A tleap script that builds the chain and sets N, CA, C and O, in Angstrom:
source leaprc.protein.ff14SB
mol = sequence {
  NMET ALA ASN SER HIE ARG PHE ASP ASP ASP
  LEU LEU GLU LYS LEU PRO LEU PRO THR ALA
  SER PHE PHE VAL LEU PHE ALA LEU ALA GLU
  GLU GLU LYS HIE GLY TYR ARG ILE MET GLN
  ASP ILE ARG GLU LEU SER GLU GLY THR PHE
  THR MET GLY PRO ALA THR LEU TYR THR THR
  ILE LYS LYS LEU THR ASP GLN GLY LEU ILE
  SER GLU THR LEU THR THR ILE GLU ASP ARG
  ARG ARG THR TYR VAL LEU THR SER THR GLY
  LYS ARG LEU LEU GLY ALA GLU PHE GLN ARG
  GLN GLN ALA VAL LEU ASN LEU ALA ARG SER
  ARG LYS LEU LEU LYS ILE GLY ASP GLN CLYS
}
set mol.1.N position { -33.800 82.456 86.194 }
set mol.1.CA position { -34.081 82.669 87.599 }
set mol.1.C position { -34.522 84.114 87.781 }
set mol.1.O position { -33.709 85.028 87.649 }
set mol.2.N position { -35.777 84.327 88.076 }
set mol.2.CA position { -36.321 85.683 88.208 }
set mol.2.C position { -36.008 86.241 89.586 }
set mol.2.O position { -36.083 85.539 90.594 }
set mol.3.N position { -35.659 87.514 89.605 }
set mol.3.CA position { -35.371 88.201 90.852 }
set mol.3.C position { -35.902 89.616 90.732 }
set mol.3.O position { -35.459 90.375 89.870 }
set mol.4.N position { -36.848 89.979 91.587 }
set mol.4.CA position { -37.454 91.301 91.494 }
set mol.4.C position { -36.533 92.401 92.021 }
set mol.4.O position { -36.814 93.586 91.837 }
set mol.5.N position { -35.458 92.025 92.663 }
set mol.5.CA position { -34.518 93.005 93.209 }
set mol.5.C position { -33.156 92.843 92.550 }
set mol.5.O position { -32.149 92.653 93.232 }
set mol.6.N position { -33.127 92.918 91.227 }
set mol.6.CA position { -31.886 92.729 90.479 }
set mol.6.C position { -31.021 93.982 90.552 }
set mol.6.O position { -31.517 95.108 90.494 }
set mol.7.N position { -29.749 93.763 90.677 }
set mol.7.CA position { -28.780 94.839 90.642 }
set mol.7.C position { -27.678 94.433 89.689 }
set mol.7.O position { -27.485 93.250 89.410 }
set mol.8.N position { -26.957 95.420 89.194 }
set mol.8.CA position { -25.830 95.137 88.324 }
set mol.8.C position { -24.826 94.266 89.064 }
set mol.8.O position { -24.656 94.384 90.278 }
set mol.9.N position { -24.160 93.384 88.308 }
set mol.9.CA position { -23.159 92.514 88.914 }
set mol.9.C position { -22.062 93.309 89.606 }
set mol.9.O position { -21.549 92.888 90.643 }
set mol.10.N position { -21.693 94.470 89.032 }
set mol.10.CA position { -20.637 95.269 89.656 }
set mol.10.C position { -21.054 95.771 91.038 }
set mol.10.O position { -20.203 95.932 91.912 }
set mol.11.N position { -22.340 96.019 91.249 }
set mol.11.CA position { -22.812 96.407 92.579 }
set mol.11.C position { -22.799 95.214 93.526 }
set mol.11.O position { -22.365 95.325 94.672 }
set mol.12.N position { -23.273 94.084 93.042 }
set mol.12.CA position { -23.337 92.890 93.890 }
set mol.12.C position { -21.955 92.454 94.360 }
set mol.12.O position { -21.813 91.912 95.457 }
set mol.13.N position { -20.940 92.687 93.538 }
set mol.13.CA position { -19.573 92.320 93.922 }
set mol.13.C position { -19.078 93.144 95.103 }
set mol.13.O position { -18.166 92.717 95.811 }
set mol.14.N position { -19.655 94.301 95.325 }
set mol.14.CA position { -19.233 95.173 96.422 }
set mol.14.C position { -19.941 94.836 97.739 }
set mol.14.O position { -19.622 95.408 98.781 }
set mol.15.N position { -20.898 93.910 97.690 }
set mol.15.CA position { -21.657 93.541 98.885 }
set mol.15.C position { -21.092 92.285 99.524 }
set mol.15.O position { -20.596 91.413 98.810 }
set mol.16.N position { -21.148 92.164 100.827 }
set mol.16.CA position { -21.628 93.161 101.774 }
set mol.16.C position { -20.614 94.294 101.929 }
set mol.16.O position { -19.408 94.095 101.786 }
set mol.17.N position { -21.123 95.461 102.219 }
set mol.17.CA position { -20.255 96.614 102.431 }
set mol.17.C position { -19.520 96.489 103.763 }
set mol.17.O position { -20.088 96.012 104.746 }
set mol.18.N position { -18.260 96.916 103.793 }
set mol.18.CA position { -17.591 97.022 105.101 }
set mol.18.C position { -18.376 97.999 105.985 }
set mol.18.O position { -19.012 98.925 105.481 }
set mol.19.N position { -18.327 97.792 107.277 }
set mol.19.CA position { -19.109 98.615 108.201 }
set mol.19.C position { -18.824 100.101 108.028 }
set mol.19.O position { -19.755 100.905 107.991 }
set mol.20.N position { -17.559 100.476 107.924 }
set mol.20.CA position { -17.210 101.896 107.774 }
set mol.20.C position { -17.806 102.468 106.494 }
set mol.20.O position { -18.358 103.568 106.509 }
set mol.21.N position { -17.704 101.743 105.395 }
set mol.21.CA position { -18.260 102.212 104.121 }
set mol.21.C position { -19.774 102.349 104.204 }
set mol.21.O position { -20.342 103.337 103.740 }
set mol.22.N position { -20.422 101.356 104.796 }
set mol.22.CA position { -21.874 101.399 104.943 }
set mol.22.C position { -22.311 102.657 105.688 }
set mol.22.O position { -23.205 103.372 105.233 }
set mol.23.N position { -21.683 102.928 106.827 }
set mol.23.CA position { -22.122 104.066 107.624 }
set mol.23.C position { -21.798 105.405 106.976 }
set mol.23.O position { -22.553 106.360 107.156 }
set mol.24.N position { -20.700 105.511 106.228 }
set mol.24.CA position { -20.421 106.767 105.519 }
set mol.24.C position { -21.495 106.999 104.456 }
set mol.24.O position { -22.031 108.102 104.345 }
set mol.25.N position { -21.810 105.969 103.678 }
set mol.25.CA position { -22.865 106.111 102.666 }
set mol.25.C position { -24.206 106.438 103.323 }
set mol.25.O position { -24.944 107.298 102.841 }
set mol.26.N position { -24.514 105.759 104.410 }
set mol.26.CA position { -25.767 105.981 105.133 }
set mol.26.C position { -25.841 107.426 105.639 }
set mol.26.O position { -26.883 108.072 105.532 }
set mol.27.N position { -24.738 107.925 106.187 }
set mol.27.CA position { -24.713 109.297 106.704 }
set mol.27.C position { -24.934 110.326 105.599 }
set mol.27.O position { -25.457 111.412 105.852 }
set mol.28.N position { -24.537 109.986 104.376 }
set mol.28.CA position { -24.678 110.917 103.251 }
set mol.28.C position { -25.983 110.725 102.476 }
set mol.28.O position { -26.204 111.400 101.471 }
set mol.29.N position { -26.838 109.826 102.921 }
set mol.29.CA position { -28.041 109.477 102.159 }
set mol.29.C position { -28.993 110.651 101.957 }
set mol.29.O position { -29.654 110.727 100.921 }
set mol.30.N position { -29.077 111.556 102.907 }
set mol.30.CA position { -30.061 112.636 102.814 }
set mol.30.C position { -29.498 113.950 102.275 }
set mol.30.O position { -30.215 114.716 101.632 }
set mol.31.N position { -28.222 114.209 102.533 }
set mol.31.CA position { -27.646 115.484 102.091 }
set mol.31.C position { -26.130 115.426 102.139 }
set mol.31.O position { -25.546 114.539 102.762 }
set mol.32.N position { -25.500 116.386 101.470 }
set mol.32.CA position { -24.042 116.456 101.517 }
set mol.32.C position { -23.602 116.949 102.888 }
set mol.32.O position { -24.303 117.716 103.548 }
set mol.33.N position { -22.414 116.486 103.306 }
set mol.33.CA position { -21.918 116.814 104.646 }
set mol.33.C position { -20.400 116.902 104.621 }
set mol.33.O position { -19.745 116.361 103.730 }
set mol.34.N position { -19.852 117.593 105.615 }
set mol.34.CA position { -18.407 117.628 105.791 }
set mol.34.C position { -18.006 116.500 106.744 }
set mol.34.O position { -18.857 115.884 107.385 }
set mol.35.N position { -16.704 116.239 106.827 }
set mol.35.CA position { -16.207 115.085 107.565 }
set mol.35.C position { -16.652 114.997 109.011 }
set mol.35.O position { -17.116 113.946 109.453 }
set mol.36.N position { -16.516 116.087 109.757 }
set mol.36.CA position { -16.889 116.040 111.168 }
set mol.36.C position { -18.367 115.716 111.339 }
set mol.36.O position { -18.739 114.955 112.233 }
set mol.37.N position { -19.201 116.282 110.496 }
set mol.37.CA position { -20.648 116.000 110.559 }
set mol.37.C position { -20.929 114.537 110.226 }
set mol.37.O position { -21.817 113.927 110.822 }
set mol.38.N position { -20.182 113.971 109.280 }
set mol.38.CA position { -20.350 112.549 108.954 }
set mol.38.C position { -20.055 111.710 110.194 }
set mol.38.O position { -20.812 110.796 110.518 }
set mol.39.N position { -18.948 112.019 110.895 }
set mol.39.CA position { -18.603 111.261 112.107 }
set mol.39.C position { -19.705 111.370 113.155 }
set mol.39.O position { -20.062 110.372 113.781 }
set mol.40.N position { -20.247 112.568 113.355 }
set mol.40.CA position { -21.338 112.758 114.320 }
set mol.40.C position { -22.568 111.947 113.919 }
set mol.40.O position { -23.184 111.286 114.756 }
set mol.41.N position { -22.917 112.002 112.645 }
set mol.41.CA position { -24.106 111.293 112.168 }
set mol.41.C position { -23.943 109.781 112.273 }
set mol.41.O position { -24.906 109.070 112.561 }
set mol.42.N position { -22.739 109.292 112.043 }
set mol.42.CA position { -22.497 107.852 112.171 }
set mol.42.C position { -22.746 107.408 113.609 }
set mol.42.O position { -23.372 106.375 113.848 }
set mol.43.N position { -22.259 108.184 114.553 }
set mol.43.CA position { -22.491 107.856 115.964 }
set mol.43.C position { -23.993 107.821 116.255 }
set mol.43.O position { -24.474 106.934 116.960 }
set mol.44.N position { -24.723 108.789 115.709 }
set mol.44.CA position { -26.175 108.857 115.924 }
set mol.44.C position { -26.900 107.721 115.205 }
set mol.44.O position { -27.751 107.059 115.799 }
set mol.45.N position { -26.570 107.487 113.931 }
set mol.45.CA position { -27.242 106.434 113.154 }
set mol.45.C position { -27.035 105.055 113.769 }
set mol.45.O position { -27.929 104.209 113.734 }
set mol.46.N position { -25.847 104.835 114.334 }
set mol.46.CA position { -25.543 103.525 114.921 }
set mol.46.C position { -25.960 103.443 116.385 }
set mol.46.O position { -25.719 102.436 117.052 }
set mol.47.N position { -26.584 104.505 116.876 }
set mol.47.CA position { -26.987 104.587 118.285 }
set mol.47.C position { -25.797 104.331 119.207 }
set mol.47.O position { -25.926 103.692 120.251 }
set mol.48.N position { -24.631 104.848 118.795 }
set mol.48.CA position { -23.427 104.747 119.604 }
set mol.48.C position { -22.693 103.428 119.524 }
set mol.48.O position { -21.674 103.256 120.194 }
set mol.49.N position { -23.178 102.488 118.723 }
set mol.49.CA position { -22.521 101.181 118.643 }
set mol.49.C position { -21.328 101.175 117.697 }
set mol.49.O position { -20.533 100.235 117.712 }
set mol.50.N position { -21.192 102.207 116.876 }
set mol.50.CA position { -20.068 102.293 115.946 }
set mol.50.C position { -19.598 103.736 115.900 }
set mol.50.O position { -20.379 104.644 115.616 }
set mol.51.N position { -18.332 103.939 116.179 }
set mol.51.CA position { -17.748 105.269 116.070 }
set mol.51.C position { -16.559 105.190 115.129 }
set mol.51.O position { -15.948 104.135 114.955 }
set mol.52.N position { -16.250 106.310 114.538 }
set mol.52.CA position { -15.188 106.348 113.548 }
set mol.52.C position { -14.329 107.576 113.802 }
set mol.52.O position { -14.840 108.692 113.907 }
set mol.53.N position { -13.027 107.365 113.901 }
set mol.53.CA position { -12.100 108.477 114.047 }
set mol.53.C position { -11.745 109.065 112.696 }
set mol.53.O position { -12.111 108.516 111.657 }
set mol.54.N position { -11.028 110.186 112.708 }
set mol.54.CA position { -10.682 110.858 111.450 }
set mol.54.C position { -9.876 109.992 110.476 }
set mol.54.O position { -10.125 110.036 109.271 }
set mol.55.N position { -8.925 109.215 110.970 }
set mol.55.CA position { -8.096 108.405 110.062 }
set mol.55.C position { -8.946 107.393 109.301 }
set mol.55.O position { -8.816 107.261 108.084 }
set mol.56.N position { -9.806 106.685 110.009 }
set mol.56.CA position { -10.683 105.705 109.353 }
set mol.56.C position { -11.659 106.405 108.424 }
set mol.56.O position { -11.910 105.936 107.314 }
set mol.57.N position { -12.209 107.524 108.874 }
set mol.57.CA position { -13.170 108.258 108.050 }
set mol.57.C position { -12.547 108.671 106.718 }
set mol.57.O position { -13.108 108.397 105.658 }
set mol.58.N position { -11.397 109.324 106.770 }
set mol.58.CA position { -10.828 109.859 105.530 }
set mol.58.C position { -10.235 108.770 104.638 }
set mol.58.O position { -10.185 108.936 103.420 }
set mol.59.N position { -9.786 107.665 105.222 }
set mol.59.CA position { -9.377 106.511 104.415 }
set mol.59.C position { -10.589 105.942 103.688 }
set mol.59.O position { -10.511 105.620 102.503 }
set mol.60.N position { -11.705 105.819 104.395 }
set mol.60.CA position { -12.945 105.306 103.805 }
set mol.60.C position { -13.467 106.261 102.738 }
set mol.60.O position { -13.888 105.823 101.667 }
set mol.61.N position { -13.444 107.555 103.019 }
set mol.61.CA position { -13.887 108.549 102.034 }
set mol.61.C position { -13.058 108.446 100.760 }
set mol.61.O position { -13.604 108.510 99.659 }
set mol.62.N position { -11.744 108.287 100.901 }
set mol.62.CA position { -10.870 108.161 99.724 }
set mol.62.C position { -11.263 106.939 98.900 }
set mol.62.O position { -11.373 107.025 97.676 }
set mol.63.N position { -11.477 105.802 99.563 }
set mol.63.CA position { -11.872 104.576 98.852 }
set mol.63.C position { -13.212 104.758 98.140 }
set mol.63.O position { -13.359 104.377 96.979 }
set mol.64.N position { -14.181 105.339 98.835 }
set mol.64.CA position { -15.511 105.524 98.245 }
set mol.64.C position { -15.468 106.511 97.081 }
set mol.64.O position { -16.193 106.348 96.100 }
set mol.65.N position { -14.625 107.527 97.187 }
set mol.65.CA position { -14.451 108.487 96.094 }
set mol.65.C position { -13.803 107.803 94.896 }
set mol.65.O position { -14.247 107.975 93.761 }
set mol.66.N position { -12.752 107.025 95.153 }
set mol.66.CA position { -12.068 106.300 94.074 }
set mol.66.C position { -12.997 105.320 93.367 }
set mol.66.O position { -12.842 105.070 92.171 }
set mol.67.N position { -13.964 104.762 94.098 }
set mol.67.CA position { -14.923 103.813 93.523 }
set mol.67.C position { -16.100 104.514 92.848 }
set mol.67.O position { -16.961 103.853 92.266 }
set mol.68.N position { -16.144 105.835 92.920 }
set mol.68.CA position { -17.233 106.585 92.297 }
set mol.68.C position { -18.537 106.536 93.069 }
set mol.68.O position { -19.603 106.769 92.499 }
set mol.69.N position { -18.466 106.234 94.368 }
set mol.69.CA position { -19.673 106.115 95.185 }
set mol.69.C position { -20.038 107.420 95.882 }
set mol.69.O position { -21.203 107.655 96.202 }
set mol.70.N position { -19.043 108.265 96.113 }
set mol.70.CA position { -19.279 109.606 96.631 }
set mol.70.C position { -18.409 110.577 95.840 }
set mol.70.O position { -17.440 110.175 95.195 }
set mol.71.N position { -18.762 111.847 95.897 }
set mol.71.CA position { -17.920 112.867 95.269 }
set mol.71.C position { -17.680 113.980 96.274 }
set mol.71.O position { -18.427 114.151 97.238 }
set mol.72.N position { -16.629 114.722 96.025 }
set mol.72.CA position { -16.172 115.763 96.939 }
set mol.72.C position { -16.361 117.131 96.297 }
set mol.72.O position { -16.142 117.308 95.099 }
set mol.73.N position { -16.772 118.096 97.119 }
set mol.73.CA position { -16.882 119.477 96.647 }
set mol.73.C position { -16.310 120.404 97.712 }
set mol.73.O position { -16.262 120.048 98.889 }
set mol.74.N position { -15.885 121.576 97.304 }
set mol.74.CA position { -15.469 122.606 98.257 }
set mol.74.C position { -16.664 123.513 98.499 }
set mol.74.O position { -17.331 123.934 97.554 }
set mol.75.N position { -16.938 123.817 99.776 }
set mol.75.CA position { -18.077 124.688 100.066 }
set mol.75.C position { -17.804 126.099 99.557 }
set mol.75.O position { -18.638 126.684 98.867 }
set mol.76.N position { -16.654 126.637 99.892 }
set mol.76.CA position { -16.211 127.921 99.336 }
set mol.76.C position { -14.701 127.883 99.224 }
set mol.76.O position { -14.048 127.109 99.924 }
set mol.77.N position { -14.147 128.689 98.371 }
set mol.77.CA position { -12.695 128.728 98.222 }
set mol.77.C position { -12.056 129.242 99.511 }
set mol.77.O position { -11.010 128.738 99.920 }
set mol.78.N position { -12.664 130.234 100.154 }
set mol.78.CA position { -12.114 130.780 101.388 }
set mol.78.C position { -12.190 129.767 102.530 }
set mol.78.O position { -11.258 129.641 103.324 }
set mol.79.N position { -13.288 129.062 102.600 }
set mol.79.CA position { -13.521 128.111 103.691 }
set mol.79.C position { -12.622 126.885 103.555 }
set mol.79.O position { -12.106 126.375 104.549 }
set mol.80.N position { -12.443 126.427 102.354 }
set mol.80.CA position { -11.657 125.222 102.047 }
set mol.80.C position { -12.208 123.968 102.726 }
set mol.80.O position { -11.512 122.956 102.809 }
set mol.81.N position { -13.413 124.022 103.199 }
set mol.81.CA position { -14.029 122.845 103.813 }
set mol.81.C position { -14.585 121.966 102.708 }
set mol.81.O position { -15.335 122.420 101.844 }
set mol.82.N position { -14.206 120.720 102.754 }
set mol.82.CA position { -14.705 119.775 101.759 }
set mol.82.C position { -16.004 119.165 102.262 }
set mol.82.O position { -16.141 118.827 103.438 }
set mol.83.N position { -16.939 119.035 101.356 }
set mol.83.CA position { -18.159 118.306 101.673 }
set mol.83.C position { -18.253 117.133 100.714 }
set mol.83.O position { -17.636 117.120 99.649 }
set mol.84.N position { -19.034 116.160 101.118 }
set mol.84.CA position { -19.151 114.922 100.352 }
set mol.84.C position { -20.617 114.635 100.095 }
set mol.84.O position { -21.483 114.944 100.913 }
set mol.85.N position { -20.877 114.038 98.940 }
set mol.85.CA position { -22.250 113.738 98.536 }
set mol.85.C position { -22.261 112.376 97.844 }
set mol.85.O position { -21.292 111.998 97.184 }
set mol.86.N position { -23.361 111.647 98.000 }
set mol.86.CA position { -23.515 110.364 97.306 }
set mol.86.C position { -23.671 110.590 95.808 }
set mol.86.O position { -24.342 111.529 95.381 }
set mol.87.N position { -23.056 109.734 95.023 }
set mol.87.CA position { -23.311 109.721 93.585 }
set mol.87.C position { -24.523 108.826 93.335 }
set mol.87.O position { -25.004 108.166 94.256 }
set mol.88.N position { -25.009 108.798 92.121 }
set mol.88.CA position { -26.145 107.916 91.814 }
set mol.88.C position { -25.755 106.454 92.023 }
set mol.88.O position { -26.577 105.654 92.471 }
set mol.89.N position { -24.523 106.102 91.706 }
set mol.89.CA position { -24.055 104.727 91.942 }
set mol.89.C position { -24.001 104.443 93.438 }
set mol.89.O position { -24.360 103.350 93.876 }
set mol.90.N position { -23.555 105.415 94.219 }
set mol.90.CA position { -23.521 105.256 95.671 }
set mol.90.C position { -24.907 105.048 96.251 }
set mol.90.O position { -25.087 104.237 97.160 }
set mol.91.N position { -25.884 105.774 95.735 }
set mol.91.CA position { -27.272 105.605 96.190 }
set mol.91.C position { -27.784 104.211 95.861 }
set mol.91.O position { -28.442 103.576 96.684 }
set mol.92.N position { -27.482 103.738 94.660 }
set mol.92.CA position { -27.935 102.398 94.259 }
set mol.92.C position { -27.274 101.324 95.121 }
set mol.92.O position { -27.922 100.360 95.529 }
set mol.93.N position { -25.982 101.495 95.393 }
set mol.93.CA position { -25.279 100.516 96.216 }
set mol.93.C position { -25.817 100.513 97.643 }
set mol.93.O position { -25.992 99.447 98.233 }
set mol.94.N position { -26.078 101.680 98.199 }
set mol.94.CA position { -26.647 101.746 99.545 }
set mol.94.C position { -28.013 101.066 99.574 }
set mol.94.O position { -28.320 100.338 100.518 }
set mol.95.N position { -28.828 101.293 98.558 }
set mol.95.CA position { -30.124 100.618 98.471 }
set mol.95.C position { -29.980 99.109 98.400 }
set mol.95.O position { -30.746 98.376 99.025 }
set mol.96.N position { -28.997 98.643 97.636 }
set mol.96.CA position { -28.750 97.200 97.527 }
set mol.96.C position { -28.309 96.631 98.867 }
set mol.96.O position { -28.704 95.524 99.234 }
set mol.97.N position { -27.494 97.380 99.597 }
set mol.97.CA position { -27.045 96.917 100.915 }
set mol.97.C position { -28.203 96.880 101.901 }
set mol.97.O position { -28.295 95.946 102.697 }
set mol.98.N position { -29.089 97.870 101.871 }
set mol.98.CA position { -30.274 97.830 102.735 }
set mol.98.C position { -31.118 96.596 102.419 }
set mol.98.O position { -31.595 95.925 103.333 }
set mol.99.N position { -31.305 96.295 101.143 }
set mol.99.CA position { -32.091 95.115 100.761 }
set mol.99.C position { -31.408 93.828 101.211 }
set mol.99.O position { -32.075 92.893 101.653 }
set mol.100.N position { -30.090 93.776 101.101 }
set mol.100.CA position { -29.345 92.593 101.544 }
set mol.100.C position { -29.523 92.400 103.044 }
set mol.100.O position { -29.779 91.287 103.504 }
set mol.101.N position { -29.388 93.486 103.809 }
set mol.101.CA position { -29.551 93.391 105.258 }
set mol.101.C position { -30.977 92.993 105.632 }
set mol.101.O position { -31.182 92.214 106.563 }
set mol.102.N position { -31.957 93.526 104.910 }
set mol.102.CA position { -33.355 93.167 105.172 }
set mol.102.C position { -33.586 91.682 104.911 }
set mol.102.O position { -34.303 91.026 105.667 }
set mol.103.N position { -32.990 91.150 103.855 }
set mol.103.CA position { -33.135 89.726 103.544 }
set mol.103.C position { -32.543 88.862 104.660 }
set mol.103.O position { -33.111 87.829 105.012 }
set mol.104.N position { -31.410 89.279 105.213 }
set mol.104.CA position { -30.792 88.542 106.318 }
set mol.104.C position { -31.701 88.582 107.544 }
set mol.104.O position { -31.903 87.559 108.199 }
set mol.105.N position { -32.249 89.757 107.857 }
set mol.105.CA position { -33.167 89.870 108.994 }
set mol.105.C position { -34.419 89.024 108.787 }
set mol.105.O position { -34.884 88.363 109.716 }
set mol.106.N position { -34.961 89.043 107.584 }
set mol.106.CA position { -36.146 88.227 107.289 }
set mol.106.C position { -35.850 86.746 107.470 }
set mol.106.O position { -36.677 86.007 108.006 }
set mol.107.N position { -34.687 86.312 107.031 }
set mol.107.CA position { -34.297 84.910 107.190 }
set mol.107.C position { -34.179 84.556 108.671 }
set mol.107.O position { -34.664 83.509 109.101 }
set mol.108.N position { -33.540 85.420 109.447 }
set mol.108.CA position { -33.397 85.167 110.882 }
set mol.108.C position { -34.762 85.096 111.562 }
set mol.108.O position { -34.992 84.247 112.424 }
set mol.109.N position { -35.665 85.994 111.169 }
set mol.109.CA position { -37.016 85.967 111.749 }
set mol.109.C position { -37.762 84.697 111.353 }
set mol.109.O position { -38.433 84.086 112.185 }
set mol.110.N position { -37.648 84.299 110.092 }
set mol.110.CA position { -38.367 83.111 109.625 }
set mol.110.C position { -37.886 81.847 110.330 }
set mol.110.O position { -38.634 80.878 110.463 }
set mol.111.N position { -36.653 81.864 110.773 }
set mol.111.CA position { -36.109 80.711 111.506 }
set mol.111.C position { -36.207 80.898 113.015 }
set mol.111.O position { -35.653 80.128 113.799 }
set mol.112.N position { -36.929 81.944 113.392 }
set mol.112.CA position { -37.157 82.257 114.803 }
set mol.112.C position { -35.851 82.453 115.577 }
set mol.112.O position { -35.751 82.116 116.756 }
set mol.113.N position { -34.866 83.000 114.888 }
set mol.113.CA position { -33.585 83.305 115.517 }
set mol.113.C position { -33.545 84.732 116.041 }
set mol.113.O position { -32.694 85.081 116.860 }
set mol.114.N position { -34.468 85.547 115.564 }
set mol.114.CA position { -34.515 86.950 115.949 }
set mol.114.C position { -35.937 87.272 116.356 }
set mol.114.O position { -36.859 87.212 115.543 }
set mol.115.N position { -36.102 87.611 117.608 }
set mol.115.CA position { -37.435 87.933 118.109 }
set mol.115.C position { -37.390 89.340 118.674 }
set mol.115.O position { -36.971 89.555 119.811 }
set mol.116.N position { -37.827 90.293 117.867 }
set mol.116.CA position { -37.821 91.687 118.283 }
set mol.116.C position { -39.037 91.956 119.155 }
set mol.116.O position { -40.160 91.592 118.807 }
set mol.117.N position { -38.800 92.596 120.288 }
set mol.117.CA position { -39.895 93.006 121.154 }
set mol.117.C position { -40.349 91.944 122.141 }
set mol.117.O position { -41.268 92.186 122.923 }
set mol.118.N position { -39.722 90.768 122.122 }
set mol.118.CA position { -40.104 89.738 123.086 }
set mol.118.C position { -39.617 90.131 124.478 }
set mol.118.O position { -38.495 90.609 124.648 }
set mol.119.N position { -40.466 89.924 125.448 }
set mol.119.CA position { -40.089 90.194 126.829 }
set mol.119.C position { -40.236 88.913 127.612 }
set mol.119.O position { -41.142 88.115 127.369 }
set mol.120.N position { -39.337 88.727 128.551 }
set mol.120.CA position { -39.373 87.507 129.369 }
set mol.120.C position { -40.183 87.719 130.615 }
set mol.120.O position { -40.325 86.801 131.423 }
savepdb mol mol.pdb
quit
């Protein structure tokens, strides 16, 4: 069975991503960030439809770090501010999740269940 969008089985087992995990990875897609900035970016990326408090954020960060999807660095020893960055595995998983979501949207469109831009 040929598939042009093959991913490792270990990545596929992690899909679909929980919403919190998806948005943390998405927020880190372009650059490393500290926790508060991640929360701000999630609000912006979701256009306000998903917000995350500190407890959920840091629980999610811990899980993603333990899974090797993001890594943590200290900006400076004096500052003690931790920043987070996607690992190569995290980037691949985020890409796989984007493709999965696109496939779902394509299916909905093909069945005329999703009509973007239609006005009554």
